[in-house]
mmJSON file of the N, C-alpha and C atoms, coordinates in Angstrom:
{"data_MODEL":{"atom_site":{
"group_PDB":["ATOM","ATOM","ATOM","ATOM","ATOM","ATOM","ATOM","ATOM","ATOM","ATOM","ATOM","ATOM","ATOM","ATOM","ATOM","ATOM","ATOM","ATOM","ATOM","ATOM","ATOM","ATOM","ATOM","ATOM","ATOM","ATOM","ATOM","ATOM","ATOM","ATOM","ATOM","ATOM","ATOM","ATOM","ATOM","ATOM","ATOM","ATOM","ATOM","ATOM","ATOM","ATOM","ATOM","ATOM","ATOM","ATOM","ATOM","ATOM","ATOM","ATOM","ATOM","ATOM","ATOM","ATOM","ATOM","ATOM","ATOM","ATOM","ATOM","ATOM","ATOM","ATOM","ATOM","ATOM","ATOM","ATOM","ATOM","ATOM","ATOM","ATOM","ATOM","ATOM","ATOM","ATOM","ATOM","ATOM","ATOM","ATOM","ATOM","ATOM","ATOM","ATOM","ATOM","ATOM","ATOM","ATOM","ATOM","ATOM","ATOM","ATOM","ATOM","ATOM","ATOM","ATOM","ATOM","ATOM","ATOM","ATOM","ATOM","ATOM","ATOM","ATOM","ATOM","ATOM","ATOM","ATOM","ATOM","ATOM","ATOM","ATOM","ATOM","ATOM","ATOM","ATOM","ATOM","ATOM","ATOM","ATOM","ATOM","ATOM","ATOM","ATOM","ATOM","ATOM","ATOM","ATOM","ATOM","ATOM","ATOM","ATOM","ATOM","ATOM","ATOM","ATOM","ATOM","ATOM","ATOM","ATOM","ATOM","ATOM","ATOM","ATOM","ATOM","ATOM","ATOM","ATOM","ATOM","ATOM","ATOM","ATOM","ATOM","ATOM","ATOM","ATOM","ATOM","ATOM","ATOM","ATOM","ATOM","ATOM","ATOM","ATOM","ATOM","ATOM","ATOM","ATOM","ATOM","ATOM","ATOM","ATOM","ATOM","ATOM","ATOM","ATOM","ATOM","ATOM","ATOM","ATOM","ATOM","ATOM","ATOM","ATOM","ATOM","ATOM","ATOM","ATOM","ATOM","ATOM","ATOM","ATOM","ATOM","ATOM","ATOM","ATOM","ATOM","ATOM","ATOM","ATOM","ATOM","ATOM","ATOM","ATOM","ATOM","ATOM","ATOM","ATOM","ATOM","ATOM","ATOM","ATOM","ATOM","ATOM","ATOM","ATOM","ATOM","ATOM","ATOM","ATOM","ATOM","ATOM","ATOM","ATOM","ATOM","ATOM","ATOM","ATOM","ATOM","ATOM","ATOM","ATOM","ATOM","ATOM","ATOM","ATOM","ATOM","ATOM","ATOM","ATOM","ATOM","ATOM","ATOM","ATOM","ATOM"],
"id":[1,2,3,4,5,6,7,8,9,10,11,12,13,14,15,16,17,18,19,20,21,22,23,24,25,26,27,28,29,30,31,32,33,34,35,36,37,38,39,40,41,42,43,44,45,46,47,48,49,50,51,52,53,54,55,56,57,58,59,60,61,62,63,64,65,66,67,68,69,70,71,72,73,74,75,76,77,78,79,80,81,82,83,84,85,86,87,88,89,90,91,92,93,94,95,96,97,98,99,100,101,102,103,104,105,106,107,108,109,110,111,112,113,114,115,116,117,118,119,120,121,122,123,124,125,126,127,128,129,130,131,132,133,134,135,136,137,138,139,140,141,142,143,144,145,146,147,148,149,150,151,152,153,154,155,156,157,158,159,160,161,162,163,164,165,166,167,168,169,170,171,172,173,174,175,176,177,178,179,180,181,182,183,184,185,186,187,188,189,190,191,192,193,194,195,196,197,198,199,200,201,202,203,204,205,206,207,208,209,210,211,212,213,214,215,216,217,218,219,220,221,222,223,224,225,226,227,228,229,230,231,232,233,234,235,236,237,238,239,240,241,242,243],
"type_symbol":["N","C","C","N","C","C","N","C","C","N","C","C","N","C","C","N","C","C","N","C","C","N","C","C","N","C","C","N","C","C","N","C","C","N","C","C","N","C","C","N","C","C","N","C","C","N","C","C","N","C","C","N","C","C","N","C","C","N","C","C","N","C","C","N","C","C","N","C","C","N","C","C","N","C","C","N","C","C","N","C","C","N","C","C","N","C","C","N","C","C","N","C","C","N","C","C","N","C","C","N","C","C","N","C","C","N","C","C","N","C","C","N","C","C","N","C","C","N","C","C","N","C","C","N","C","C","N","C","C","N","C","C","N","C","C","N","C","C","N","C","C","N","C","C","N","C","C","N","C","C","N","C","C","N","C","C","N","C","C","N","C","C","N","C","C","N","C","C","N","C","C","N","C","C","N","C","C","N","C","C","N","C","C","N","C","C","N","C","C","N","C","C","N","C","C","N","C","C","N","C","C","N","C","C","N","C","C","N","C","C","N","C","C","N","C","C","N","C","C","N","C","C","N","C","C","N","C","C","N","C","C","N","C","C","N","C","C","N","C","C","N","C","C"],
"label_atom_id":["N","CA","C","N","CA","C","N","CA","C","N","CA","C","N","CA","C","N","CA","C","N","CA","C","N","CA","C","N","CA","C","N","CA","C","N","CA","C","N","CA","C","N","CA","C","N","CA","C","N","CA","C","N","CA","C","N","CA","C","N","CA","C","N","CA","C","N","CA","C","N","CA","C","N","CA","C","N","CA","C","N","CA","C","N","CA","C","N","CA","C","N","CA","C","N","CA","C","N","CA","C","N","CA","C","N","CA","C","N","CA","C","N","CA","C","N","CA","C","N","CA","C","N","CA","C","N","CA","C","N","CA","C","N","CA","C","N","CA","C","N","CA","C","N","CA","C","N","CA","C","N","CA","C","N","CA","C","N","CA","C","N","CA","C","N","CA","C","N","CA","C","N","CA","C","N","CA","C","N","CA","C","N","CA","C","N","CA","C","N","CA","C","N","CA","C","N","CA","C","N","CA","C","N","CA","C","N","CA","C","N","CA","C","N","CA","C","N","CA","C","N","CA","C","N","CA","C","N","CA","C","N","CA","C","N","CA","C","N","CA","C","N","CA","C","N","CA","C","N","CA","C","N","CA","C","N","CA","C","N","CA","C","N","CA","C","N","CA","C","N","CA","C","N","CA","C","N","CA","C","N","CA","C"],
"label_alt_id":[null,null,null,null,null,null,null,null,null,null,null,null,null,null,null,null,null,null,null,null,null,null,null,null,null,null,null,null,null,null,null,null,null,null,null,null,null,null,null,null,null,null,null,null,null,null,null,null,null,null,null,null,null,null,null,null,null,null,null,null,null,null,null,null,null,null,null,null,null,null,null,null,null,null,null,null,null,null,null,null,null,null,null,null,null,null,null,null,null,null,null,null,null,null,null,null,null,null,null,null,null,null,null,null,null,null,null,null,null,null,null,null,null,null,null,null,null,null,null,null,null,null,null,null,null,null,null,null,null,null,null,null,null,null,null,null,null,null,null,null,null,null,null,null,null,null,null,null,null,null,null,null,null,null,null,null,null,null,null,null,null,null,null,null,null,null,null,null,null,null,null,null,null,null,null,null,null,null,null,null,null,null,null,null,null,null,null,null,null,null,null,null,null,null,null,null,null,null,null,null,null,null,null,null,null,null,null,null,null,null,null,null,null,null,null,null,null,null,null,null,null,null,null,null,null,null,null,null,null,null,null,null,null,null,null,null,null,null,null,null,null,null,null],
"label_comp_id":["UNK","UNK","UNK","UNK","UNK","UNK","UNK","UNK","UNK","UNK","UNK","UNK","UNK","UNK","UNK","UNK","UNK","UNK","UNK","UNK","UNK","UNK","UNK","UNK","UNK","UNK","UNK","UNK","UNK","UNK","UNK","UNK","UNK","UNK","UNK","UNK","UNK","UNK","UNK","UNK","UNK","UNK","UNK","UNK","UNK","UNK","UNK","UNK","UNK","UNK","UNK","UNK","UNK","UNK","UNK","UNK","UNK","UNK","UNK","UNK","UNK","UNK","UNK","UNK","UNK","UNK","UNK","UNK","UNK","UNK","UNK","UNK","UNK","UNK","UNK","UNK","UNK","UNK","UNK","UNK","UNK","UNK","UNK","UNK","UNK","UNK","UNK","UNK","UNK","UNK","UNK","UNK","UNK","UNK","UNK","UNK","UNK","UNK","UNK","UNK","UNK","UNK","UNK","UNK","UNK","UNK","UNK","UNK","UNK","UNK","UNK","UNK","UNK","UNK","UNK","UNK","UNK","UNK","UNK","UNK","UNK","UNK","UNK","UNK","UNK","UNK","UNK","UNK","UNK","UNK","UNK","UNK","UNK","UNK","UNK","UNK","UNK","UNK","UNK","UNK","UNK","UNK","UNK","UNK","UNK","UNK","UNK","UNK","UNK","UNK","UNK","UNK","UNK","UNK","UNK","UNK","UNK","UNK","UNK","UNK","UNK","UNK","UNK","UNK","UNK","UNK","UNK","UNK","UNK","UNK","UNK","UNK","UNK","UNK","UNK","UNK","UNK","UNK","UNK","UNK","UNK","UNK","UNK","UNK","UNK","UNK","UNK","UNK","UNK","UNK","UNK","UNK","UNK","UNK","UNK","UNK","UNK","UNK","UNK","UNK","UNK","UNK","UNK","UNK","UNK","UNK","UNK","UNK","UNK","UNK","UNK","UNK","UNK","UNK","UNK","UNK","UNK","UNK","UNK","UNK","UNK","UNK","UNK","UNK","UNK","UNK","UNK","UNK","UNK","UNK","UNK","UNK","UNK","UNK","UNK","UNK","UNK","UNK","UNK","UNK","UNK","UNK","UNK"],
"label_asym_id":["A","A","A","A","A","A","A","A","A","A","A","A","A","A","A","A","A","A","A","A","A","A","A","A","A","A","A","A","A","A","A","A","A","A","A","A","A","A","A","A","A","A","A","A","A","A","A","A","A","A","A","A","A","A","A","A","A","A","A","A","A","A","A","A","A","A","A","A","A","A","A","A","A","A","A","A","A","A","A","A","A","A","A","A","A","A","A","A","A","A","A","A","A","A","A","A","A","A","A","A","A","A","A","A","A","A","A","A","A","A","A","A","A","A","A","A","A","A","A","A","A","A","A","A","A","A","A","A","A","A","A","A","A","A","A","A","A","A","A","A","A","A","A","A","A","A","A","A","A","A","A","A","A","A","A","A","A","A","A","A","A","A","A","A","A","A","A","A","A","A","A","A","A","A","A","A","A","A","A","A","A","A","A","A","A","A","A","A","A","A","A","A","A","A","A","A","A","A","A","A","A","A","A","A","A","A","A","A","A","A","A","A","A","A","A","A","A","A","A","A","A","A","A","A","A","A","A","A","A","A","A","A","A","A","A","A","A","A","A","A","A","A","A"],
"label_entity_id":["1","1","1","1","1","1","1","1","1","1","1","1","1","1","1","1","1","1","1","1","1","1","1","1","1","1","1","1","1","1","1","1","1","1","1","1","1","1","1","1","1","1","1","1","1","1","1","1","1","1","1","1","1","1","1","1","1","1","1","1","1","1","1","1","1","1","1","1","1","1","1","1","1","1","1","1","1","1","1","1","1","1","1","1","1","1","1","1","1","1","1","1","1","1","1","1","1","1","1","1","1","1","1","1","1","1","1","1","1","1","1","1","1","1","1","1","1","1","1","1","1","1","1","1","1","1","1","1","1","1","1","1","1","1","1","1","1","1","1","1","1","1","1","1","1","1","1","1","1","1","1","1","1","1","1","1","1","1","1","1","1","1","1","1","1","1","1","1","1","1","1","1","1","1","1","1","1","1","1","1","1","1","1","1","1","1","1","1","1","1","1","1","1","1","1","1","1","1","1","1","1","1","1","1","1","1","1","1","1","1","1","1","1","1","1","1","1","1","1","1","1","1","1","1","1","1","1","1","1","1","1","1","1","1","1","1","1","1","1","1","1","1","1"],
"label_seq_id":[1,1,1,2,2,2,3,3,3,4,4,4,5,5,5,6,6,6,7,7,7,8,8,8,9,9,9,10,10,10,11,11,11,12,12,12,13,13,13,14,14,14,15,15,15,16,16,16,17,17,17,18,18,18,19,19,19,20,20,20,21,21,21,22,22,22,23,23,23,24,24,24,25,25,25,26,26,26,27,27,27,28,28,28,29,29,29,30,30,30,31,31,31,32,32,32,33,33,33,34,34,34,35,35,35,36,36,36,37,37,37,38,38,38,39,39,39,40,40,40,41,41,41,42,42,42,43,43,43,44,44,44,45,45,45,46,46,46,47,47,47,48,48,48,49,49,49,50,50,50,51,51,51,52,52,52,53,53,53,54,54,54,55,55,55,56,56,56,57,57,57,58,58,58,59,59,59,60,60,60,61,61,61,62,62,62,63,63,63,64,64,64,65,65,65,66,66,66,67,67,67,68,68,68,69,69,69,70,70,70,71,71,71,72,72,72,73,73,73,74,74,74,75,75,75,76,76,76,77,77,77,78,78,78,79,79,79,80,80,80,81,81,81],
"pdbx_PDB_ins_code":[null,null,null,null,null,null,null,null,null,null,null,null,null,null,null,null,null,null,null,null,null,null,null,null,null,null,null,null,null,null,null,null,null,null,null,null,null,null,null,null,null,null,null,null,null,null,null,null,null,null,null,null,null,null,null,null,null,null,null,null,null,null,null,null,null,null,null,null,null,null,null,null,null,null,null,null,null,null,null,null,null,null,null,null,null,null,null,null,null,null,null,null,null,null,null,null,null,null,null,null,null,null,null,null,null,null,null,null,null,null,null,null,null,null,null,null,null,null,null,null,null,null,null,null,null,null,null,null,null,null,null,null,null,null,null,null,null,null,null,null,null,null,null,null,null,null,null,null,null,null,null,null,null,null,null,null,null,null,null,null,null,null,null,null,null,null,null,null,null,null,null,null,null,null,null,null,null,null,null,null,null,null,null,null,null,null,null,null,null,null,null,null,null,null,null,null,null,null,null,null,null,null,null,null,null,null,null,null,null,null,null,null,null,null,null,null,null,null,null,null,null,null,null,null,null,null,null,null,null,null,null,null,null,null,null,null,null,null,null,null,null,null,null],
"Cartn_x":[146.159,144.769,144.48,143.809,143.479,142.015,141.769,140.425,139.995,138.686,138.116,137.064,136.959,135.972,134.836,133.628,132.425,131.502,131.185,130.298,130.728,132.035,132.572,132.735,132.359,132.489,133.636,134.351,135.485,135.047,135.411,135.079,136.338,136.291,137.424,137.393,138.451,138.545,138.461,139.147,139.182,137.784,136.98,135.623,134.764,134.874,134.096,134.508,135.804,136.277,135.825,135.809,135.349,133.868,133.061,131.634,131.444,132.209,132.123,132.531,133.58,134.075,133.006,132.3,131.278,130.011,129.82,128.58,128.791,129.994,130.252,130.797,130.701,131.205,130.08,130.449,129.496,128.613,127.322,126.318,126.312,126.761,126.785,125.672,125.534,124.542,124.275,123.786,123.45,124.514,124.746,125.629,124.928,125.664,125.133,125.534,125.016,125.375,126.876,127.474,128.914,129.705,129.242,129.93,129.76,128.61,128.408,129.401,129.562,130.524,131.943,132.248,133.554,133.753,132.739,132.807,133.003,132.247,132.351,133.73,134.245,135.581,136.627,136.489,137.425,137.336,136.127,135.946,136.507,136.46,136.915,138.378,139.141,140.51,141.49,141.144,142.034,141.555,141.993,141.594,140.114,139.461,138.045,137.598,136.306,135.767,135.842,136.526,136.681,135.4,135.294,134.139,134.04,135.204,135.203,134.739,135.167,134.707,133.204,132.712,131.279,130.488,130.972,130.311,130.315,131.415,131.527,130.536,130.393,129.415,128.0,127.677,126.349,126.168,127.223,127.17,126.905,127.614,127.426,125.987,125.465,124.085,123.085,123.304,122.33,122.598,123.78,124.122,124.409,124.362,124.624,123.43,123.167,122.044,122.418,121.459,121.644,120.533,120.833,119.746,118.982,117.766,116.988,117.691,118.206,118.892,120.163,120.882,122.109,121.796,120.721,120.328,119.996,119.293,118.946,120.209,121.12,122.382,123.202,123.29,124.062,123.521,122.208,121.597,121.864,121.826,122.113,123.567,124.469,125.896,126.2,125.606,125.803,125.297,124.162,123.596,124.483,125.277,126.127,127.474,127.767,129.059,129.054],
"Cartn_y":[77.176,77.313,78.797,79.051,80.43,80.713,81.955,82.376,83.565,83.774,84.923,85.522,86.839,87.516,88.024,87.654,88.091,88.714,89.981,90.725,90.56,90.627,90.585,89.198,88.166,86.791,86.097,85.226,84.509,83.118,82.779,81.476,80.853,79.531,78.846,79.03,79.594,79.925,78.676,77.615,76.396,75.819,75.754,75.224,76.107,77.416,78.332,78.215,78.118,77.986,76.666,75.625,74.329,74.394,75.025,75.177,76.003,77.076,77.913,77.113,76.339,75.522,74.529,73.949,72.952,73.578,74.867,75.489,76.428,76.481,77.323,76.472,76.986,76.255,75.68,75.008,74.451,73.382,73.505,72.56,72.466,73.498,73.489,74.389,74.44,75.294,74.868,73.66,73.152,72.176,72.185,71.19,69.83,68.806,67.445,66.66,65.447,64.598,64.324,64.012,63.754,64.985,66.145,67.388,67.694,67.337,67.474,66.581,65.358,64.451,64.988,65.638,66.267,67.396,68.215,69.3,68.743,67.703,67.114,66.492,65.854,65.267,66.343,67.461,68.568,69.121,69.233,69.762,68.807,67.521,66.505,66.117,66.938,66.583,66.594,67.195,67.268,66.348,66.619,65.78,65.929,66.92,67.149,68.364,68.59,69.757,70.939,71.984,73.165,73.993,74.901,75.801,76.636,77.063,77.865,77.023,75.78,74.897,74.668,74.442,74.228,75.482,76.636,77.893,78.082,77.691,77.799,76.864,75.665,74.729,75.283,75.882,76.501,77.659,78.424,79.528,78.967,77.915,77.291,76.804,76.209,75.678,76.79,77.956,79.031,79.946,79.832,80.746,80.073,78.757,78.047,77.159,76.957,76.098,74.615,73.784,72.336,71.624,70.441,69.589,69.157,68.667,68.231,67.105,66.139,65.006,65.46,66.399,66.9,67.691,68.456,69.223,68.29,67.214,66.229,65.591,65.197,64.597,65.586,66.817,67.846,68.024,68.168,68.355,67.167,65.954,64.748,64.746,65.1,65.135,66.189,67.367,68.436,67.996,67.331,66.883,65.863,65.132,64.096,64.63,65.9,66.465,66.827],
"Cartn_z":[64.484,64.145,63.887,62.81,62.434,62.78,63.101,63.483,62.642,62.607,61.926,62.865,62.844,63.685,62.805,63.183,62.477,63.508,63.297,64.209,65.668,65.901,67.245,67.84,67.102,67.584,66.842,67.541,66.965,66.527,65.283,64.711,64.118,63.911,63.309,61.793,61.288,59.866,58.983,59.357,58.543,58.324,59.376,59.243,58.35,58.517,57.676,56.212,55.966,54.586,53.974,54.762,54.28,53.905,54.735,54.43,53.159,53.015,51.808,50.575,50.711,49.608,49.15,50.103,49.786,49.202,49.362,48.884,47.709,47.181,46.016,44.886,43.709,42.554,41.729,40.701,39.754,40.4,40.184,40.7,42.225,42.894,44.351,44.878,46.152,46.775,48.198,48.359,49.685,50.177,51.473,52.069,52.021,51.626,51.552,52.803,52.917,54.057,54.099,52.958,52.922,53.355,52.96,53.334,54.819,55.378,56.823,57.56,57.086,57.725,57.611,56.505,56.316,57.331,57.53,58.522,59.932,60.263,61.597,61.804,60.797,60.883,61.127,60.447,60.634,62.054,62.573,63.928,64.983,64.703,65.656,65.453,64.733,64.377,65.535,66.636,67.792,68.898,70.112,71.246,71.609,71.079,71.323,70.539,70.511,69.819,70.782,70.363,71.217,71.215,72.165,72.22,70.945,70.416,69.186,68.005,67.926,66.849,66.947,68.146,68.336,67.952,68.371,68.012,66.498,65.847,64.394,63.713,64.219,63.659,63.777,64.906,65.07,64.087,63.875,62.907,61.503,61.147,59.838,59.693,60.738,60.676,60.396,60.949,60.78,59.591,58.964,57.876,56.531,56.469,55.219,54.89,53.607,53.206,53.261,53.641,53.756,52.987,52.481,52.015,53.263,53.104,54.266,55.017,54.268,54.895,55.612,55.012,55.636,56.903,56.885,58.072,59.232,58.939,59.967,60.537,59.65,60.095,60.911,60.452,61.154,62.571,62.69,64.005,64.924,64.375,65.154,65.618,64.718,65.055,66.128,65.987,66.973,68.349,68.372,69.646,70.339,69.576,70.174,70.655,70.383,70.8,72.273],
"occupancy":[1.0,1.0,1.0,1.0,1.0,1.0,1.0,1.0,1.0,1.0,1.0,1.0,1.0,1.0,1.0,1.0,1.0,1.0,1.0,1.0,1.0,1.0,1.0,1.0,1.0,1.0,1.0,1.0,1.0,1.0,1.0,1.0,1.0,1.0,1.0,1.0,1.0,1.0,1.0,1.0,1.0,1.0,1.0,1.0,1.0,1.0,1.0,1.0,1.0,1.0,1.0,1.0,1.0,1.0,1.0,1.0,1.0,1.0,1.0,1.0,1.0,1.0,1.0,1.0,1.0,1.0,1.0,1.0,1.0,1.0,1.0,1.0,1.0,1.0,1.0,1.0,1.0,1.0,1.0,1.0,1.0,1.0,1.0,1.0,1.0,1.0,1.0,1.0,1.0,1.0,1.0,1.0,1.0,1.0,1.0,1.0,1.0,1.0,1.0,1.0,1.0,1.0,1.0,1.0,1.0,1.0,1.0,1.0,1.0,1.0,1.0,1.0,1.0,1.0,1.0,1.0,1.0,1.0,1.0,1.0,1.0,1.0,1.0,1.0,1.0,1.0,1.0,1.0,1.0,1.0,1.0,1.0,1.0,1.0,1.0,1.0,1.0,1.0,1.0,1.0,1.0,1.0,1.0,1.0,1.0,1.0,1.0,1.0,1.0,1.0,1.0,1.0,1.0,1.0,1.0,1.0,1.0,1.0,1.0,1.0,1.0,1.0,1.0,1.0,1.0,1.0,1.0,1.0,1.0,1.0,1.0,1.0,1.0,1.0,1.0,1.0,1.0,1.0,1.0,1.0,1.0,1.0,1.0,1.0,1.0,1.0,1.0,1.0,1.0,1.0,1.0,1.0,1.0,1.0,1.0,1.0,1.0,1.0,1.0,1.0,1.0,1.0,1.0,1.0,1.0,1.0,1.0,1.0,1.0,1.0,1.0,1.0,1.0,1.0,1.0,1.0,1.0,1.0,1.0,1.0,1.0,1.0,1.0,1.0,1.0,1.0,1.0,1.0,1.0,1.0,1.0,1.0,1.0,1.0,1.0,1.0,1.0,1.0,1.0,1.0,1.0,1.0,1.0],
"B_iso_or_equiv":[0.0,0.0,0.0,0.0,0.0,0.0,0.0,0.0,0.0,0.0,0.0,0.0,0.0,0.0,0.0,0.0,0.0,0.0,0.0,0.0,0.0,0.0,0.0,0.0,0.0,0.0,0.0,0.0,0.0,0.0,0.0,0.0,0.0,0.0,0.0,0.0,0.0,0.0,0.0,0.0,0.0,0.0,0.0,0.0,0.0,0.0,0.0,0.0,0.0,0.0,0.0,0.0,0.0,0.0,0.0,0.0,0.0,0.0,0.0,0.0,0.0,0.0,0.0,0.0,0.0,0.0,0.0,0.0,0.0,0.0,0.0,0.0,0.0,0.0,0.0,0.0,0.0,0.0,0.0,0.0,0.0,0.0,0.0,0.0,0.0,0.0,0.0,0.0,0.0,0.0,0.0,0.0,0.0,0.0,0.0,0.0,0.0,0.0,0.0,0.0,0.0,0.0,0.0,0.0,0.0,0.0,0.0,0.0,0.0,0.0,0.0,0.0,0.0,0.0,0.0,0.0,0.0,0.0,0.0,0.0,0.0,0.0,0.0,0.0,0.0,0.0,0.0,0.0,0.0,0.0,0.0,0.0,0.0,0.0,0.0,0.0,0.0,0.0,0.0,0.0,0.0,0.0,0.0,0.0,0.0,0.0,0.0,0.0,0.0,0.0,0.0,0.0,0.0,0.0,0.0,0.0,0.0,0.0,0.0,0.0,0.0,0.0,0.0,0.0,0.0,0.0,0.0,0.0,0.0,0.0,0.0,0.0,0.0,0.0,0.0,0.0,0.0,0.0,0.0,0.0,0.0,0.0,0.0,0.0,0.0,0.0,0.0,0.0,0.0,0.0,0.0,0.0,0.0,0.0,0.0,0.0,0.0,0.0,0.0,0.0,0.0,0.0,0.0,0.0,0.0,0.0,0.0,0.0,0.0,0.0,0.0,0.0,0.0,0.0,0.0,0.0,0.0,0.0,0.0,0.0,0.0,0.0,0.0,0.0,0.0,0.0,0.0,0.0,0.0,0.0,0.0,0.0,0.0,0.0,0.0,0.0,0.0,0.0,0.0,0.0,0.0,0.0,0.0],
"pdbx_formal_charge":[null,null,null,null,null,null,null,null,null,null,null,null,null,null,null,null,null,null,null,null,null,null,null,null,null,null,null,null,null,null,null,null,null,null,null,null,null,null,null,null,null,null,null,null,null,null,null,null,null,null,null,null,null,null,null,null,null,null,null,null,null,null,null,null,null,null,null,null,null,null,null,null,null,null,null,null,null,null,null,null,null,null,null,null,null,null,null,null,null,null,null,null,null,null,null,null,null,null,null,null,null,null,null,null,null,null,null,null,null,null,null,null,null,null,null,null,null,null,null,null,null,null,null,null,null,null,null,null,null,null,null,null,null,null,null,null,null,null,null,null,null,null,null,null,null,null,null,null,null,null,null,null,null,null,null,null,null,null,null,null,null,null,null,null,null,null,null,null,null,null,null,null,null,null,null,null,null,null,null,null,null,null,null,null,null,null,null,null,null,null,null,null,null,null,null,null,null,null,null,null,null,null,null,null,null,null,null,null,null,null,null,null,null,null,null,null,null,null,null,null,null,null,null,null,null,null,null,null,null,null,null,null,null,null,null,null,null,null,null,null,null,null,null],
"auth_seq_id":[1,1,1,2,2,2,3,3,3,4,4,4,5,5,5,6,6,6,7,7,7,8,8,8,9,9,9,10,10,10,11,11,11,12,12,12,13,13,13,14,14,14,15,15,15,16,16,16,17,17,17,18,18,18,19,19,19,20,20,20,21,21,21,22,22,22,23,23,23,24,24,24,25,25,25,26,26,26,27,27,27,28,28,28,29,29,29,30,30,30,31,31,31,32,32,32,33,33,33,34,34,34,35,35,35,36,36,36,37,37,37,38,38,38,39,39,39,40,40,40,41,41,41,42,42,42,43,43,43,44,44,44,45,45,45,46,46,46,47,47,47,48,48,48,49,49,49,50,50,50,51,51,51,52,52,52,53,53,53,54,54,54,55,55,55,56,56,56,57,57,57,58,58,58,59,59,59,60,60,60,61,61,61,62,62,62,63,63,63,64,64,64,65,65,65,66,66,66,67,67,67,68,68,68,69,69,69,70,70,70,71,71,71,72,72,72,73,73,73,74,74,74,75,75,75,76,76,76,77,77,77,78,78,78,79,79,79,80,80,80,81,81,81],
"auth_comp_id":["UNK","UNK","UNK","UNK","UNK","UNK","UNK","UNK","UNK","UNK","UNK","UNK","UNK","UNK","UNK","UNK","UNK","UNK","UNK","UNK","UNK","UNK","UNK","UNK","UNK","UNK","UNK","UNK","UNK","UNK","UNK","UNK","UNK","UNK","UNK","UNK","UNK","UNK","UNK","UNK","UNK","UNK","UNK","UNK","UNK","UNK","UNK","UNK","UNK","UNK","UNK","UNK","UNK","UNK","UNK","UNK","UNK","UNK","UNK","UNK","UNK","UNK","UNK","UNK","UNK","UNK","UNK","UNK","UNK","UNK","UNK","UNK","UNK","UNK","UNK","UNK","UNK","UNK","UNK","UNK","UNK","UNK","UNK","UNK","UNK","UNK","UNK","UNK","UNK","UNK","UNK","UNK","UNK","UNK","UNK","UNK","UNK","UNK","UNK","UNK","UNK","UNK","UNK","UNK","UNK","UNK","UNK","UNK","UNK","UNK","UNK","UNK","UNK","UNK","UNK","UNK","UNK","UNK","UNK","UNK","UNK","UNK","UNK","UNK","UNK","UNK","UNK","UNK","UNK","UNK","UNK","UNK","UNK","UNK","UNK","UNK","UNK","UNK","UNK","UNK","UNK","UNK","UNK","UNK","UNK","UNK","UNK","UNK","UNK","UNK","UNK","UNK","UNK","UNK","UNK","UNK","UNK","UNK","UNK","UNK","UNK","UNK","UNK","UNK","UNK","UNK","UNK","UNK","UNK","UNK","UNK","UNK","UNK","UNK","UNK","UNK","UNK","UNK","UNK","UNK","UNK","UNK","UNK","UNK","UNK","UNK","UNK","UNK","UNK","UNK","UNK","UNK","UNK","UNK","UNK","UNK","UNK","UNK","UNK","UNK","UNK","UNK","UNK","UNK","UNK","UNK","UNK","UNK","UNK","UNK","UNK","UNK","UNK","UNK","UNK","UNK","UNK","UNK","UNK","UNK","UNK","UNK","UNK","UNK","UNK","UNK","UNK","UNK","UNK","UNK","UNK","UNK","UNK","UNK","UNK","UNK","UNK","UNK","UNK","UNK","UNK","UNK","UNK"],
"auth_asym_id":["A","A","A","A","A","A","A","A","A","A","A","A","A","A","A","A","A","A","A","A","A","A","A","A","A","A","A","A","A","A","A","A","A","A","A","A","A","A","A","A","A","A","A","A","A","A","A","A","A","A","A","A","A","A","A","A","A","A","A","A","A","A","A","A","A","A","A","A","A","A","A","A","A","A","A","A","A","A","A","A","A","A","A","A","A","A","A","A","A","A","A","A","A","A","A","A","A","A","A","A","A","A","A","A","A","A","A","A","A","A","A","A","A","A","A","A","A","A","A","A","A","A","A","A","A","A","A","A","A","A","A","A","A","A","A","A","A","A","A","A","A","A","A","A","A","A","A","A","A","A","A","A","A","A","A","A","A","A","A","A","A","A","A","A","A","A","A","A","A","A","A","A","A","A","A","A","A","A","A","A","A","A","A","A","A","A","A","A","A","A","A","A","A","A","A","A","A","A","A","A","A","A","A","A","A","A","A","A","A","A","A","A","A","A","A","A","A","A","A","A","A","A","A","A","A","A","A","A","A","A","A","A","A","A","A","A","A","A","A","A","A","A","A"],
"auth_atom_id":["N","CA","C","N","CA","C","N","CA","C","N","CA","C","N","CA","C","N","CA","C","N","CA","C","N","CA","C","N","CA","C","N","CA","C","N","CA","C","N","CA","C","N","CA","C","N","CA","C","N","CA","C","N","CA","C","N","CA","C","N","CA","C","N","CA","C","N","CA","C","N","CA","C","N","CA","C","N","CA","C","N","CA","C","N","CA","C","N","CA","C","N","CA","C","N","CA","C","N","CA","C","N","CA","C","N","CA","C","N","CA","C","N","CA","C","N","CA","C","N","CA","C","N","CA","C","N","CA","C","N","CA","C","N","CA","C","N","CA","C","N","CA","C","N","CA","C","N","CA","C","N","CA","C","N","CA","C","N","CA","C","N","CA","C","N","CA","C","N","CA","C","N","CA","C","N","CA","C","N","CA","C","N","CA","C","N","CA","C","N","CA","C","N","CA","C","N","CA","C","N","CA","C","N","CA","C","N","CA","C","N","CA","C","N","CA","C","N","CA","C","N","CA","C","N","CA","C","N","CA","C","N","CA","C","N","CA","C","N","CA","C","N","CA","C","N","CA","C","N","CA","C","N","CA","C","N","CA","C","N","CA","C","N","CA","C","N","CA","C","N","CA","C","N","CA","C","N","CA","C","N","CA","C"],
"pdbx_PDB_model_num":[1,1,1,1,1,1,1,1,1,1,1,1,1,1,1,1,1,1,1,1,1,1,1,1,1,1,1,1,1,1,1,1,1,1,1,1,1,1,1,1,1,1,1,1,1,1,1,1,1,1,1,1,1,1,1,1,1,1,1,1,1,1,1,1,1,1,1,1,1,1,1,1,1,1,1,1,1,1,1,1,1,1,1,1,1,1,1,1,1,1,1,1,1,1,1,1,1,1,1,1,1,1,1,1,1,1,1,1,1,1,1,1,1,1,1,1,1,1,1,1,1,1,1,1,1,1,1,1,1,1,1,1,1,1,1,1,1,1,1,1,1,1,1,1,1,1,1,1,1,1,1,1,1,1,1,1,1,1,1,1,1,1,1,1,1,1,1,1,1,1,1,1,1,1,1,1,1,1,1,1,1,1,1,1,1,1,1,1,1,1,1,1,1,1,1,1,1,1,1,1,1,1,1,1,1,1,1,1,1,1,1,1,1,1,1,1,1,1,1,1,1,1,1,1,1,1,1,1,1,1,1,1,1,1,1,1,1,1,1,1,1,1,1]
}}}
């Protein structure tokens, strides 16, 4: 597992790259519901969601744009972790 440090905090590189991938490119911008599910699936790929993965998800929530429906789904998914 690879990590990246942003402003002294450690985050999971794979999750950040996935969020960037989903928000860049042609006709992109906001994370959609399907992309939120993709992020959650990536975070849940091991025996559980690690503290670093959870911190990374919170970082994504506050630093990436979401559609309204995706934001609602993301918040619901985070609350269930």
